Backbone as CSV, one residue per row, in Angstrom:
resi,resn,N_x,N_y,N_z,CA_x,CA_y,CA_z,C_x,C_y,C_z
1,MET,-1.987,4.463,26.945,-2.459,5.376,26.027,-2.840,4.570,24.756
2,GLY,-3.803,3.787,24.775,-4.324,2.935,23.859,-4.624,3.512,22.488
3,ASN,-5.589,4.474,22.485,-5.890,5.129,21.179,-6.141,6.523,21.484
4,PRO,-5.034,7.330,21.521,-5.239,8.741,21.826,-6.057,9.574,20.743
5,ALA,-6.772,10.439,21.374,-7.463,11.403,20.490,-6.943,12.865,20.616
6,TYR,-6.354,13.364,19.419,-5.828,14.649,19.562,-6.578,15.649,18.630
7,SER,-6.527,16.772,18.989,-7.458,17.892,18.236,-6.872,17.882,16.823
8,PRO,-7.695,18.443,15.831,-7.231,18.487,14.591,-5.820,19.425,14.482
9,GLU,-5.878,20.558,15.262,-4.726,21.391,15.194,-3.438,20.734,15.495
10,ILE,-3.462,19.828,16.572,-2.269,18.917,16.999,-1.882,18.054,15.934
11,SER,-2.934,17.373,15.385,-2.662,16.302,14.327,-2.064,16.935,13.211
12,ALA,-2.515,18.024,12.716,-1.984,18.705,11.656,-0.544,19.156,11.718
13,ARG,-0.131,19.586,12.945,1.189,19.986,13.309,2.241,18.860,13.574
14,THR,1.797,17.693,13.841,2.634,16.650,14.411,2.522,15.310,13.500
15,ALA,3.533,14.594,13.582,3.501,13.372,12.833,3.348,12.254,14.079
16,ILE,2.284,11.561,14.071,2.095,10.742,15.189,2.449,9.377,14.583
17,ILE,3.399,8.737,15.432,3.901,7.484,14.871,3.382,6.394,16.054
18,ASP,2.818,5.343,15.598,2.351,4.286,16.660,3.561,3.429,17.073
19,PHE,4.180,3.647,18.205,5.437,2.735,18.447,4.924,1.579,19.248
20,THR,3.766,1.258,19.337,3.282,0.016,19.977,3.407,-1.179,18.891
21,VAL,4.434,-1.290,18.214,4.691,-2.240,17.208,5.910,-3.012,17.401
22,THR,6.200,-3.965,16.662,7.338,-4.777,16.777,8.569,-4.050,15.902
23,ILE,9.637,-4.518,16.186,10.863,-3.926,15.485,10.659,-3.712,13.977
24,THR,10.219,-4.649,13.289,9.983,-4.740,11.801,8.818,-3.773,11.459
25,GLY,7.841,-3.807,12.328,6.695,-2.831,11.836,6.966,-1.387,12.045
26,LEU,7.901,-1.050,13.125,8.482,0.259,13.255,9.428,0.622,12.183
27,GLU,10.179,-0.396,11.710,11.159,-0.115,10.788,10.484,0.200,9.403
28,ASP,9.224,-0.583,9.146,8.592,-0.216,7.939,7.895,1.201,8.033
29,GLN,7.464,1.639,9.070,6.842,2.919,9.312,8.096,3.928,9.113
30,LEU,9.206,3.674,9.700,10.214,4.654,9.574,10.784,4.797,8.029
31,LEU,10.834,3.672,7.355,11.251,3.521,6.029,10.388,4.370,5.071
32,GLY,9.100,4.351,5.390,8.060,5.137,4.658,8.428,6.684,4.988
33,ARG,8.607,6.953,6.135,8.945,8.423,6.590,10.082,8.879,5.830
34,VAL,11.134,8.086,5.840,12.651,8.453,5.329,12.407,8.703,3.893
35,ILE,11.633,7.693,3.193,11.503,7.885,1.678,10.681,9.106,1.395
36,ARG,9.706,9.487,2.220,8.913,10.621,2.024,9.842,11.870,2.098
37,MET,10.720,11.934,2.970,11.602,13.099,3.312,12.634,13.082,2.176
38,GLU,13.291,12.017,1.773,14.497,11.986,0.856,14.182,11.831,-0.515
39,LYS,13.153,11.023,-0.964,12.625,10.778,-2.286,11.054,10.807,-2.231
40,SER,10.426,11.944,-2.162,9.008,12.050,-2.043,8.419,11.608,-3.409
41,ASP,8.967,11.801,-4.438,8.438,11.290,-5.804,8.288,9.803,-5.740
42,LEU,9.344,9.119,-5.198,9.323,7.604,-5.174,8.169,7.098,-4.381
43,GLU,7.983,7.611,-3.237,6.804,7.308,-2.369,5.471,7.516,-2.997
44,THR,5.315,8.726,-3.558,4.150,9.097,-4.270,3.817,8.212,-5.319
45,GLU,4.821,7.816,-6.242,4.649,6.867,-7.310,4.274,5.550,-6.768
46,ARG,4.854,5.110,-5.661,4.522,3.711,-5.089,3.018,3.854,-4.625
47,ILE,2.550,4.808,-4.063,1.145,4.961,-3.619,0.180,4.988,-4.783
48,ARG,0.614,5.794,-5.823,-0.300,5.831,-7.046,-0.260,4.437,-7.593
49,LEU,0.863,3.815,-7.555,0.947,2.413,-8.266,-0.054,1.444,-7.454
50,VAL,-0.049,1.542,-6.112,-0.922,0.587,-5.372,-2.310,0.958,-5.793
51,GLU,-2.670,2.189,-5.755,-4.049,2.632,-6.081,-4.509,2.100,-7.504
52,ASP,-3.527,2.293,-8.541,-3.788,1.918,-9.913,-4.277,0.327,-9.940
53,VAL,-3.255,-0.480,-9.222,-3.342,-1.926,-9.183,-4.738,-2.396,-8.576
54,ILE,-5.253,-1.672,-7.570,-6.387,-1.976,-6.982,-7.558,-1.517,-7.851
55,GLU,-7.505,-0.456,-8.491,-8.560,-0.019,-9.493,-8.610,-0.965,-10.692
56,ASN,-7.420,-1.402,-11.302,-7.417,-2.266,-12.322,-7.948,-3.642,-12.024
57,LYS,-7.599,-4.162,-10.844,-8.258,-5.418,-10.241,-9.805,-5.266,-10.116
58,ALA,-10.228,-4.155,-9.697,-11.766,-3.927,-9.564,-12.372,-3.993,-10.877
59,THR,-11.814,-3.278,-11.884,-12.295,-3.192,-13.285,-12.375,-4.621,-13.753
60,MET,-11.489,-5.467,-13.614,-11.465,-6.868,-14.100,-12.602,-7.682,-13.399
61,LYS,-12.725,-7.452,-12.095,-13.819,-8.010,-11.312,-15.268,-7.520,-11.910
62,GLU,-15.282,-6.305,-12.213,-16.615,-5.873,-12.754,-16.845,-6.474,-14.173
63,LEU,-15.912,-6.629,-14.889,-16.055,-7.184,-16.271,-16.463,-8.642,-16.167
64,GLU,-15.697,-9.366,-15.301,-16.087,-10.741,-15.109,-17.622,-10.999,-14.528
65,ASP,-17.822,-10.050,-13.665,-19.319,-10.153,-13.182,-20.324,-9.867,-14.285
66,SER,-20.026,-8.842,-15.058,-20.956,-8.402,-16.337,-21.013,-9.566,-17.242
67,LEU,-19.974,-10.314,-17.616,-19.934,-11.201,-18.567,-20.620,-12.543,-18.018
68,LEU,-20.392,-12.868,-16.716,-21.231,-13.807,-16.153,-22.711,-13.569,-16.168
69,ALA,-23.044,-12.462,-15.674,-24.397,-12.033,-15.724,-25.069,-12.237,-17.132
70,LYS,-24.511,-11.627,-18.075,-24.872,-11.887,-19.612,-25.035,-13.349,-19.941
71,LEU,-24.004,-14.185,-19.476,-24.113,-15.595,-19.867,-25.262,-16.160,-19.279
72,ASN,-25.548,-16.013,-17.884,-26.548,-16.461,-17.306,-28.105,-16.017,-17.911
73,SER,-27.960,-14.941,-18.524,-29.423,-14.357,-18.971,-29.650,-14.595,-20.535
74,VAL,-28.795,-15.341,-21.025,-28.903,-15.527,-22.522,-30.050,-16.588,-22.648
75,GLU,-30.684,-16.281,-23.690,-31.931,-17.265,-24.222,-31.524,-17.694,-25.494
76,GLY,-31.486,-19.030,-25.723,-31.212,-19.670,-26.979,-29.602,-19.705,-27.085
77,SER,-29.400,-19.572,-28.289,-27.905,-19.757,-28.721,-27.050,-18.597,-28.361
78,LEU,-25.878,-19.046,-27.812,-24.824,-17.956,-27.446,-24.272,-17.117,-28.734
79,VAL,-24.259,-17.868,-29.787,-23.711,-17.257,-30.916,-24.636,-16.112,-31.668
80,ASP,-25.810,-16.400,-31.459,-26.984,-15.499,-31.936,-27.083,-14.118,-31.135
81,ASP,-26.524,-14.124,-29.974,-26.788,-12.898,-29.041,-25.751,-11.927,-29.270
82,GLU,-26.071,-10.914,-29.997,-25.053,-9.859,-30.363,-24.574,-9.076,-29.193
83,GLU,-25.565,-8.821,-28.166,-25.098,-8.059,-27.119,-24.128,-8.806,-26.255
84,LEU,-24.157,-10.102,-26.110,-23.224,-11.086,-25.488,-21.916,-10.985,-26.273
85,ILE,-21.874,-10.981,-27.590,-20.640,-11.001,-28.332,-19.926,-9.555,-28.187
86,ASN,-20.703,-8.554,-27.920,-20.149,-7.201,-27.827,-19.493,-7.099,-26.344
87,VAL,-20.292,-7.731,-25.380,-19.817,-7.843,-23.977,-18.264,-8.562,-24.132
88,LEU,-18.461,-9.595,-24.724,-17.252,-10.591,-24.773,-16.049,-9.764,-25.456
89,GLN,-16.361,-9.098,-26.406,-15.272,-8.276,-27.113,-14.782,-7.292,-26.306
90,ASP,-15.656,-6.393,-25.573,-15.229,-5.445,-24.628,-14.459,-6.034,-23.345
91,THR,-14.790,-7.152,-22.950,-14.103,-7.802,-21.853,-12.814,-8.276,-22.351
92,LYS,-12.674,-8.783,-23.581,-11.459,-9.202,-24.056,-10.468,-8.060,-24.221
93,THR,-10.808,-6.902,-24.883,-10.034,-5.772,-24.927,-9.454,-5.168,-23.722
94,THR,-10.433,-4.994,-22.746,-10.211,-4.314,-21.563,-9.253,-5.196,-20.729
95,ALA,-9.552,-6.606,-20.616,-8.762,-7.529,-20.020,-7.329,-7.393,-20.480
96,SER,-7.266,-7.398,-21.796,-5.746,-7.323,-22.382,-5.008,-6.053,-21.944
97,GLU,-5.798,-4.879,-21.964,-5.148,-3.729,-21.443,-4.845,-3.703,-19.931
98,VAL,-5.855,-4.106,-19.120,-5.620,-4.261,-17.742,-4.386,-5.182,-17.399
99,GLY,-4.352,-6.353,-18.160,-3.286,-7.175,-18.042,-1.842,-6.610,-18.302
100,LYS,-1.712,-5.733,-19.272,-0.609,-5.110,-19.664,-0.166,-4.064,-18.560
101,LYS,-1.184,-3.355,-18.184,-1.030,-2.392,-17.036,-0.433,-3.051,-15.845
102,LEU,-1.063,-4.163,-15.367,-0.582,-4.915,-14.254,0.797,-5.438,-14.312
103,GLN,1.261,-5.857,-15.634,2.440,-6.333,-15.889,3.508,-5.220,-15.601
104,VAL,3.235,-3.994,-16.166,4.066,-2.764,-16.129,4.018,-2.443,-14.616
105,ALA,2.990,-2.442,-13.901,2.999,-2.083,-12.317,3.926,-3.031,-11.545
106,ALA,3.928,-4.373,-11.930,4.791,-5.292,-11.264,6.178,-5.019,-11.495
107,GLU,6.691,-4.623,-12.863,7.932,-4.093,-13.121,8.273,-2.983,-12.418
108,THR,7.488,-2.035,-12.327,7.764,-0.724,-11.644,7.818,-0.900,-10.092
109,GLU,6.874,-1.768,-9.556,7.025,-2.078,-8.089,8.352,-2.572,-7.648
110,LYS,8.887,-3.473,-8.593,10.221,-4.126,-8.383,11.266,-2.963,-8.307
111,LYS,11.178,-2.026,-9.261,12.297,-0.930,-9.333,12.057,-0.109,-8.009
112,ILE,10.865,0.266,-7.775,10.608,1.080,-6.482,10.976,0.501,-5.226
113,ASN,10.832,-0.955,-5.163,11.327,-1.672,-3.885,12.647,-1.559,-3.883
114,ALA,13.377,-1.730,-4.982,14.831,-1.793,-4.957,15.454,-0.365,-4.507
115,ALA,14.746,0.602,-4.994,15.279,1.971,-4.511,14.852,2.348,-2.990
116,ARG,13.750,1.641,-2.743,13.545,1.963,-1.160,14.587,1.209,-0.334
117,GLU,15.106,0.050,-0.687,15.998,-0.640,0.137,17.250,-0.010,0.303
118,GLU,17.562,1.049,-0.445,18.778,1.865,-0.159,18.661,2.558,1.156
119,PHE,17.394,2.781,1.570,17.291,3.444,2.865,16.783,2.566,4.008
120,ARG,16.839,1.235,3.826,16.397,0.205,4.744,17.419,0.320,5.943
121,GLY,18.711,0.565,5.839,19.582,0.578,6.935,19.227,1.849,7.882
122,VAL,18.839,2.906,7.394,18.458,4.038,8.126,17.096,3.787,9.086
123,ALA,16.212,3.097,8.473,15.059,2.688,9.069,15.437,1.651,10.146
124,THR,16.192,0.851,9.836,16.619,-0.302,10.852,17.300,0.122,12.053
125,ARG,18.153,1.223,11.829,18.807,1.854,12.813,17.902,2.688,13.883
126,GLY,17.097,3.389,13.207,16.113,4.142,13.975,15.226,3.213,14.690
127,SER,14.763,2.182,14.304,13.831,1.127,15.033,14.468,0.585,16.126
128,ILE,15.973,0.133,15.851,16.828,-0.444,16.951,16.898,0.557,17.976
129,LEU,17.402,1.852,17.561,17.533,2.833,18.532,16.401,3.105,19.456
130,TYR,15.251,3.010,18.918,14.107,3.491,19.734,13.884,2.309,20.751
131,PHE,14.082,0.934,20.426,13.815,-0.126,21.307,14.896,-0.287,22.270
132,LEU,16.076,0.185,22.029,17.298,0.183,22.863,16.916,1.182,24.041
133,ILE,16.540,2.453,23.583,16.201,3.365,24.639,15.110,2.908,25.481
134,VAL,14.036,2.267,24.963,13.000,1.753,25.777,13.538,0.627,26.794
135,GLU,14.421,-0.183,26.224,14.895,-1.238,27.190,16.015,-0.754,28.198
136,LEU,16.583,0.412,28.124,17.436,0.856,28.995,16.927,0.830,30.445
137,SER,15.594,1.087,30.673,15.047,1.177,31.929,15.319,-0.231,32.716
138,LYS,15.458,-1.265,31.963,15.705,-2.580,32.556,16.960,-2.570,33.344
139,VAL,17.934,-1.933,32.818,19.353,-1.725,33.207,19.458,-1.107,34.479
140,ASN,18.826,0.049,34.479,18.671,0.918,35.756,17.394,1.910,35.470
141,THR,16.872,2.122,36.643,15.554,2.857,36.629,15.934,4.283,36.160
142,MET,17.128,4.636,36.459,17.609,6.149,35.972,17.357,6.396,34.577
143,TYR,17.343,5.181,33.742,17.102,5.482,32.328,15.672,5.364,31.855
144,GLN,14.771,5.566,32.601,13.305,5.519,32.283,13.089,6.771,31.387
145,THR,12.411,6.532,30.270,12.133,7.558,29.474,10.721,7.648,29.104
146,ALA,10.182,8.700,28.815,8.863,8.966,28.401,8.776,9.694,27.160
147,LEU,7.729,9.709,26.407,7.557,10.442,25.141,7.530,11.875,25.408
148,ARG,7.151,12.302,26.635,6.971,13.766,26.938,8.374,14.505,27.076
149,GLN,9.421,13.717,27.195,10.711,14.325,27.441,11.294,14.819,26.220
């Protein structure tokens, strides 16, 4: 079952977990699910934080590209070009704001990860339990299991 295709009705009613991963990968998937069940606000905040960081980095990239384009298109003295000075000022203020936001995001991410680690044991046990059940068939064929059971 390489890449199963389910109808939208089935996908909406079920939680599909890809179990063709390593123990650590499954542990991370289960950790995310446990956090969503126990502390949904924490997982929501983590996702929002990741999106904000990506958005802030994109803003910085746009500012750098804009500044470089202005620097390349300047005719004559750099000091006399008011448009370039305005772009430099905007870039400086925005970069300062984005830098502060990224610093706050890094601190918040540390706190969120520390809180997530509280549930690491549950995810680890779930991952180990799954792989133990799968490996039981090597002990005796009577222990063969399928996801349909």
